[in-house]
N, C-alpha and C positions, 0 to 999 in steps of 0.2 A: 250709601257705600256699596251695598250688594247690587250686583248687576242683575238686570231683568233676565230670568232664565229662558224666556221665550226667544231671546236673541243671543244667548250665550250657549253655544254648542261646543262642548269640549272636543279637542282634537284627539287627546290621549290622556290616560291616567299616568301620572309620573310620581316618582318618589320625592319626598319633601326636600331631601338634601340637594338633589340636582336642581330643583326649582329655586331653592335658596341661592345657590351659586349663580345661576343665571340672573336672578333679580338683583342680587348684590352688584354684579357687574353692570347691569343696566342703570341702576340708581346711581352708583358711584361715578360712572362715566358722564352722566347727564346732569345729575343733581347733587354733586358732592358737597356743595356749600350748605345744602339743607341738612345733610347728615351731621356736619360739624356743629350746626346751630340747633340740632334736633332735640330741644328740650321744651320749647314753648308749644302750647296746644295747637296754635294755628300751623306751625311748621310740621307737627306730628300729623295733622290731618292732610297737609299737602303731600307728605311722603306716602301716606296711605293711598291717596288718590293716584299717585304715580304707580304704586304697586298694583292697584286695581286696573289701571290702564294697560300695564304690561300683561297681566293675566288675561284681560279681555282681548287684546290685540293678538296674543299668541295662543288663545283658547286653551289655557292651562288649568288643570285640576289635579287635586291630590286625593287619593282614596281616604275616606274617613273624615274629611273636612269639607264643610260647605265653603262658599266663597268668602264670607265674612270671617269665618274662623281661620282660613288660610291667610287672609290679609293681616289679621291680628298677629298670627304666629310669625309671619315673615317680618313684620315690623319689630316685634319683640327681639327676634334673633339679630336683626340688622342694627337697630338704633338703641336697643336696651341690652339687657343682660340675660337673654334666654329665659329659661324657667326660673332662674334665681331672682328675677325682678320682683316677683310677688312676695318673696320671702324677705328680700332686702328692704323693700319699702312697705312691708306689712306691719302688723302690730304684735307685740308680745314676744318678739324674737330678739335675743341678745347676740347670738353668734351663729355664723354659718361656717362649717368646716368642710372644705373640699379635700378629702384624703387622697382621692384619685378621680379620674374622669367619670368613673362609674360607682363612686362611693362618696356620698354627700350626706352630712348630718346637720341638723339644726338644734340649737340650744334655746329653749324657751326661758322667759323671764322667771318662771316659777321653779326652774332647775331641771325640768324634764328634757331629755335628749332623745331625738327621733331620727332614725335612719330614713332618708327619703327613698321612695320607689323611683322617683325621677332621677335621671342622670344625663350627662352629655352624650352625644352620639359617638364620640371618639376622643382619644387624647388630644388630637389637633383641634377639635371643636372646643374643648375645655380651654386650651391655650388661647384661642381666638377670642373667646368671651372675656377671659381674664385680661387680655391685652386691652380690650375695649374699656374695661373698668379702669385700668391704670392710665389710659389715655386722658381720662377726665382730670387727673392731677398732673398731667404732663410727664408721666413716667413711661419708660420703655422697658419691655421684657424681651430679652433676646439672649443669645449665647454669651455676649459680652457682659450682660447684666442679668444673670439668672436668679438673683435674689433681690426683691424689690419691696419697699414699704411705700404705701401711697394712701390716698384718701378719695373716696367717692364724693363726699360732701363734708361739711364741717363736723358731722357727728358719726361718720362711717369710716373706719380704718380697715386697711387691707394689707396683709403680708403674704407674699407669693414666693414660691420656689419652683423652678422648672429644671429640666435636664441641663447640665449633667448632675445637678444636685439631687434630683429624684430620678427614678428609673424611667426609661422611655415609654414603657407601657402604662405608666401612671399619668403622663401628660403634664399635670401641674398639681401642686399642693398649695392650698390657700386657706387663710383664716380671715374671715370678714367679721369685724366686731362692730355691732350697731349700738351706739350709745344714745339713748333717748333721755335728755335731761328731764328729771322728774322732781316735782316739788313735794316730797314726802312731808307729812305732818308728824308731830311727836306721837300722836295717837296711832299712826301707821306702824311705827317702830314698836310701840308697846303692844299693840294687837298681835303683831307677828312674833312677839317675844324675842325680838332682836336685842332689846334693852329695856330697862325699867324707866318709869317717868323720872325718878330721881337721878338716874345716870345721865339721861339726856339733858336735864336741867343743869346738872353739874358741869357738863362739857360746854353747854351754851354760855353759862355765866363766866366760866374761866376764860373762854375766848373773848367774850364781850369786854372783860376787864383786863385784857392785855397779856394773857398767858399763851405763849406760842405752843401749838399742839401738832403732833404728827399722828396721822391715822395710818396704821400699818396692816398688812395682810397680803394674801395671795390674790391672783387674778380672780375676779368675780366674787370676792369675799364681801363686797359692799362698802369698800373704802370711800369711793367717790360719792355714793349716796349719803353716807354719814357726813362727809365734808360739805356737800351741797346743802344739807339741812342746817348744819351749824352756821354757814354763811347767810342763810336766809333768816336766821334769828337776829342778825346784827341790826341795830337801829338804823333808820334811814339816813341820819346825819353823819354816820361814819363812812369814810371813803374806802372802798374796796378795789384793789387792783388784782385781777386774776391772770395767771399765765398757764396756758395749756399747750400740750405738745401735739400740734397739728390738727386736732379735732376738738370740738366743743362738747364738754360734758356737763358744764354748769350753766344754769339759766337763773340769773340773780336780779335782773332789772325788773323793778316793780313800777307799774304805772296805773293811773286812774284818770279817766276822762281825757286820755291823750297826753297827760302830763306825767313825766318820770318823777317818781317820789324819792328814790334813793340815789346814791352816788356810787356808780360801778363803772369800771373800765375792764372790759374783757379783751384779752389779747391771745393770739395764737402764734406758735413758731412757724417758720417757713423754711422748708428744705430747698436746696438748689444744687444743681449739678456743678455750679461754680462755687467752690468752697468759700470764696470771698463774699458771696451774696447770701450765705446761710444766716438765718436769724434764729438762734437757739434760745433755750430758756435762760441761759446765763446772760445773754445780751438783753433780753426783756426784763430780767431782774434789775439790771443796771438802770434801765429806763424807768422801771417802777419807782425806784428811790427818788427820781426827779419829778414824780407826779404827786408828791405829798400824800401818800396813802396812809391810812391808819391800820389797815389790815391788808397783808399781801398773801395771796393764795398761789402757791406753786402746785399746779395740778398733780404732778408726780415727780419726785426726785429720782432721777435715774442716771445722773452723770455729774460733771463738775459743778453744776448749779447748786449742788448740796452745800458746797463751801460758801457760796455767795448767800444762800438762804440763811445759813446759821450766822453769818456776819450781819445780815439785815436784822435778825432777831436780837442779836446781842448789842445792837446799836439803837434799840428803842422801838423797833417796829414789831407789831404782832404778826406772826407768820403761821399760816395753816398750810399743811402740805400732806401728801400721801407718799407711801413708799412700799416697795415689796419686801416683806420679811416674814419670819415665821414665829415671832414672839415679840413681846414688848422689849425685853432686855436686849434681844439680838438686833432690834431696830437701831440702837445706837452704834453697834459694831458695823452694821450695814452702812450707816451714814459716814462712818470713818472711812470705809472702803471707797465710797463715792467721792468724798472730799479729797482723797489722795490722788484722784484723777486730775485734780487741778494743781495741787501743791504737794510736794514730797515732804510732809511734816510727820513727825513721829506719831505713832498710834495713840500714845498716852496723851499727848498734847491735843490731838484732834478729839479724843474722847472727852477731854475736859471742856472743849469748845462746844461740842454738840449737846452734851448733857446740860450745860448752862443755857444754851439756846432754846432747847425744847424740853421744858420741865415735865410736860405731859405727853404720854404715848398711849394711843388707843389701838388695841389689837382686835381686828375683825376676822371672822373665819366662816366659810361655808362648810357646814358639817356634811357628813356622808349622806344624810337624808335630805340634803339640799337646803336646809334651813340656814339662814344667816344669823350669826350671833356676834355681839360685842363680847369677846371672851375675857378681856381684861382692860382696865384703865389703871395705868401706873404712873406714879410720880417719881422722878429722880431728884432726890434732895442733895444739894451740895453742902456738906458739913463744913464747919469753920476751919478744920485742918485741910480742907481740899478734897477729902475722900467723898465717896458717893454712897448714898443709901437708897436702894430701890424699894419703893413703898407701893404695894398693891392697894388701890383704893376700892375698886370693884372687880369682881370676877364672876365668870359663869362656871358653875361646878356641875359636871356630868355625873349623874347618879346611876344611870342604867343605859346599856345598849342591848337591844334584843331584836330578834326577827319575829315578825308576826305576819303569817301568810305571805311570805317572800317580801315583806316590807320592813325596812329598818326603822325601828322606833328608838329615839334617843330622848331620854328624860333628864332633866336637870333644873337648876335654878340660878338666878343671879343673887349675889349677896354683897353687902358692903363689908369690906375686910378691915379697913382702917381709915382714920381721918387724914386730911392733908397736913403737911408739915406746918410748923409755926412760921417758917420763913415764907412759904407760899401764902399763908393767911395774911402776913404782913404786906406782901406784894399786892394782893388783891385790895386790901384797904388803901394802900398808897395810890392805887389806880382808880379809886373812886367807888368801890363797892361799899354799900352801907353796912353798918354793924348788924342790922336785922337780917339782911340778905346773906351775910357771911355766916351768921349763926344758923340760919336755915340750911345753908350749904353743908355745914359741918355735921349737923344732926340728921340730915335727910338720909333715907335709904338704909336704915338699920335692919329692916325686916327682909327675910328671904322671899323671893318671888320669881 
């Protein structure tokens, strides 16, 4: 790749920006088809060869970079995503926030936030790079569409705002969420003190024996991680149908020696500029009911699909879903709000429907010290007269918040508060749970930990 320096005599030292502009024009005019397909390794090498040829023919050099470094930097700027590439496709990074062209921060999986020293060269440079990202998902960022949601791949989401929605000197504001499906074990949750062994067993057994469950919390609270673990505890013979909004966050297919062991259908929504061609979660839920699933997972309820999800649960399917809310009890009110986006039904009627549909709610939270906890597991019992009784089964109790050498220390423990209702016990028995398993479920978790 590097040219022989005996025969490579630079004409002049130029700044990187002007070289990039000239090389972009050269490559796009002569080899545009390569840029469009520029993901395969052989195409990448071809583009680099053409860049090298341009530099050689024009005797171009940039101060502070040898020839190989210059070729790599030009390629990354043209066919990839500038300095963001190594963070987007790196490890241990959950989110990249572009607050402005010169203000970028990354959020690591452990909760740490770091301001980068690196930044774009200008507001326009930031816009150009982000446009290239959106091009991957067929989205256009311009004055007619200054707010765009897109995907770089099945597990990377991007939300973008440009002028006039942000100031001109900002260039662009973007949030890039990198979701890496992870198969956590129960031991991982217990070791991190996210929950106790008994709590995880309780949730797993309830889902296994037909109790629809909603995992609630804010962004980055661990909702999807908990939901993914629960689905991975489902026996291989039970058929699972997952519905996710644009990007894959679940990885449930298990195989051995090339043979798939379990029964899983993963589906994704598809956005389209033509509204008639949109495939949303509501449409996929309708399809799910025709695939004879035993468990349906709606990756996140955020719209009218909430009504269809509760209907599916109340007609015999086991539904696992996640939702944004700030407590167990408020989760039901949030569901009501989403259901009303489909049908204008009274709040009281909808509340009756969603509490019947989802007897269990799990509330997750990322604490101020970045630890993730299951804060509460709550059952909503429907009494014979139709009234509701909210019953906390488990909760995390904070006993101390203090600062130690500029570090926030939060102490607390998980405790079992009450047993499940007789009606839920009866339901689990009717769905096949053995008497011994039910007895263990009721007695487990009495100690604080």
